[in-house]
C-alpha positions, 0 to 999 in steps of 0.5 A: 085570378089569373096572372098575367103570362108575359113572355120575355127575350134576353133584351129584358135581362140585359135592360137592368145593365143599361143605363137606359133601360134599367130604371123600367126593368128594375121596376118590371122584375120587382113586380115579377118578384111581387108575384104579379107576372109569370115569365115565359122563357123559351128555350131560344131565350134559356140558349142566349142567356146561357152565353150571356155575361154573368150579371145578365144570368144573375137576373135570371136566376135570382127569379122564383121557379114558381114565377117561371114557365118554359116554352119549347121551341118545337116545329109548330113554333119553327114553322110559325117563325118561318111564316114570319121569315117568308112574309118579310116581317123578319129576315133570315138574320133575325131568325132568333127573333121570329122564334121569340115572337113564335114561341110566345104565340104559340104558348099563348102568351098575354103579351111579350116584353122586349127592348128590342125595338129595331125587330120585335117592338116596332110598329111595322113589324108588329103588324106583320107578326100579327097579320101572319098570325091570324092567317095561321089561325093564331090570336094577335100579339101585344108586344110592348117595352117594359116601360108599358108594364112597369108602373109603381102604381 
Protein backbone atom coordinates (compact mmCIF):
# COMPACT_ATOMS: atom_id res chain seq x y z
CA UNK A 1 0.00 0.00 0.00
CA UNK A 2 1.28 3.45 -0.90
CA UNK A 3 1.98 5.55 2.17
CA UNK A 4 1.12 9.20 1.76
CA UNK A 5 4.30 11.24 1.32
CA UNK A 6 3.85 14.60 3.02
CA UNK A 7 6.31 17.47 2.71
CA UNK A 8 6.40 19.49 5.95
CA UNK A 9 8.01 22.82 6.60
CA UNK A 10 9.42 23.96 9.94
CA UNK A 11 6.12 25.45 11.09
CA UNK A 12 4.70 21.94 11.52
CA UNK A 13 7.26 21.16 14.22
CA UNK A 14 6.78 24.53 15.90
CA UNK A 15 3.02 23.95 15.86
CA UNK A 16 3.44 21.40 18.64
CA UNK A 17 4.33 24.28 20.97
CA UNK A 18 1.73 26.81 19.82
CA UNK A 19 -1.58 26.86 21.68
CA UNK A 20 -3.58 27.47 18.49
CA UNK A 21 -1.96 24.64 16.51
CA UNK A 22 -0.87 22.10 19.15
CA UNK A 23 -3.91 19.80 19.06
CA UNK A 24 -3.94 19.28 15.28
CA UNK A 25 -0.13 19.05 15.20
CA UNK A 26 -0.16 16.36 17.88
CA UNK A 27 -2.81 14.34 16.00
CA UNK A 28 -0.74 14.60 12.82
CA UNK A 29 2.46 13.39 14.51
CA UNK A 30 0.57 10.50 16.17
CA UNK A 31 -0.42 9.35 12.69
CA UNK A 32 3.20 9.63 11.55
CA UNK A 33 4.28 7.49 14.52
CA UNK A 34 1.53 5.00 13.63
CA UNK A 35 3.10 4.67 10.17
CA UNK A 36 0.31 6.37 8.19
CA UNK A 37 2.60 8.93 6.55
CA UNK A 38 6.14 9.42 5.28
CA UNK A 39 7.46 12.90 6.08
CA UNK A 40 9.59 14.59 3.44
CA UNK A 41 12.15 16.97 4.93
CA UNK A 42 14.21 19.18 2.68
CA UNK A 43 17.70 20.35 3.47
CA UNK A 44 16.06 23.79 3.88
CA UNK A 45 13.73 22.45 6.59
CA UNK A 46 16.68 20.75 8.30
CA UNK A 47 18.67 24.00 8.13
CA UNK A 48 15.77 25.90 9.72
CA UNK A 49 15.31 23.21 12.38
CA UNK A 50 18.99 23.48 13.31
CA UNK A 51 18.29 27.08 14.36
CA UNK A 52 14.98 26.33 16.10
CA UNK A 53 14.52 26.11 19.88
CA UNK A 54 15.40 22.77 21.46
CA UNK A 55 11.76 21.80 22.12
CA UNK A 56 10.99 22.19 18.39
CA UNK A 57 14.04 20.14 17.37
CA UNK A 58 13.00 17.45 19.87
CA UNK A 59 9.76 16.86 17.92
CA UNK A 60 11.79 16.08 14.80
CA UNK A 61 14.29 13.87 16.65
CA UNK A 62 11.58 11.65 18.14
CA UNK A 63 10.38 10.56 14.69
CA UNK A 64 11.46 7.09 13.55
CA UNK A 65 13.99 7.17 10.68
CA UNK A 66 11.76 4.96 8.53
CA UNK A 67 9.10 7.71 8.57
CA UNK A 68 11.49 10.29 7.08
CA UNK A 69 12.71 10.97 3.56
CA UNK A 70 15.26 13.70 2.80
CA UNK A 71 14.74 16.02 -0.15
CA UNK A 72 17.80 17.83 -1.44
CA UNK A 73 17.72 21.46 -2.47
CA UNK A 74 19.35 21.06 -5.86
CA UNK A 75 19.51 23.19 -8.99
CA UNK A 76 16.10 22.03 -10.21
CA UNK A 77 14.48 23.01 -6.90
CA UNK A 78 16.28 26.36 -6.83
CA UNK A 79 15.18 27.16 -10.41
CA UNK A 80 11.55 26.34 -9.65
CA UNK A 81 11.66 28.48 -6.49
CA UNK A 82 13.01 31.37 -8.58
CA UNK A 83 10.20 30.82 -11.10
CA UNK A 84 7.66 31.37 -8.26
CA UNK A 85 9.44 34.61 -7.35
CA UNK A 86 9.70 35.75 -10.97
CA UNK A 87 5.94 35.13 -11.37
CA UNK A 88 5.31 37.26 -8.25
CA UNK A 89 3.77 34.35 -6.35
CA UNK A 90 6.19 35.26 -3.54
CA UNK A 91 8.70 38.02 -3.04
CA UNK A 92 12.43 37.57 -2.48
CA UNK A 93 11.90 37.96 1.27
CA UNK A 94 9.97 34.66 1.20
CA UNK A 95 12.60 32.75 -0.79
CA UNK A 96 12.77 29.99 1.86
CA UNK A 97 9.03 29.43 1.48
CA UNK A 98 9.45 29.22 -2.29
CA UNK A 99 12.15 26.59 -1.71
CA UNK A 100 9.77 24.55 0.45
CA UNK A 101 7.08 24.45 -2.23
CA UNK A 102 9.60 23.79 -5.00
CA UNK A 103 11.27 20.97 -3.04
CA UNK A 104 7.92 19.27 -2.44
CA UNK A 105 6.95 19.70 -6.09
CA UNK A 106 10.20 18.32 -7.50
CA UNK A 107 10.10 15.40 -5.02
CA UNK A 108 6.52 14.59 -6.15
CA UNK A 109 5.14 14.83 -2.62
CA UNK A 110 1.50 13.85 -2.29
CA UNK A 111 0.87 17.07 -0.42
CA UNK A 112 2.46 19.92 1.52
CA UNK A 113 1.54 20.65 5.13
CA UNK A 114 2.25 24.02 6.70
CA UNK A 115 0.95 26.42 9.32
CA UNK A 116 2.29 29.32 7.20
CA UNK A 117 -0.99 30.88 6.09
CA UNK A 118 0.68 34.01 4.77
CA UNK A 119 3.07 32.48 2.24
CA UNK A 120 2.10 28.83 1.68
CA UNK A 121 -1.41 27.78 2.82
CA UNK A 122 -3.06 30.66 1.03
CA UNK A 123 -5.58 30.32 -1.80
CA UNK A 124 -4.09 32.96 -4.11
CA UNK A 125 -0.54 31.73 -3.58
CA UNK A 126 -1.57 28.09 -4.10
CA UNK A 127 -3.11 29.11 -7.43
CA UNK A 128 0.13 30.88 -8.29
CA UNK A 129 2.36 27.96 -7.30
CA UNK A 130 0.25 25.58 -9.33
CA UNK A 131 0.16 27.87 -12.36
CA UNK A 132 3.96 27.99 -12.34
CA UNK A 133 4.15 24.23 -11.75
CA UNK A 134 1.94 23.39 -14.71
CA UNK A 135 3.72 25.91 -16.97
CA UNK A 136 7.03 24.20 -16.08
CA UNK A 137 5.84 20.62 -16.58
CA UNK A 138 5.11 19.72 -12.95
CA UNK A 139 1.82 18.60 -11.50
CA UNK A 140 -0.24 20.86 -9.24
CA UNK A 141 0.39 20.52 -5.48
CA UNK A 142 -2.17 20.02 -2.76
CA UNK A 143 -1.33 22.37 0.11
CA UNK A 144 -3.12 22.04 3.46
CA UNK A 145 -2.75 22.69 7.16
CA UNK A 146 -2.56 19.73 9.57
CA UNK A 147 -6.21 20.31 10.50
CA UNK A 148 -7.23 18.73 7.18
CA UNK A 149 -5.20 15.52 7.69
CA UNK A 150 -5.24 15.12 11.46
CA UNK A 151 -8.51 13.30 11.95
CA UNK A 152 -8.73 10.75 14.74
CA UNK A 153 -10.69 8.43 12.46
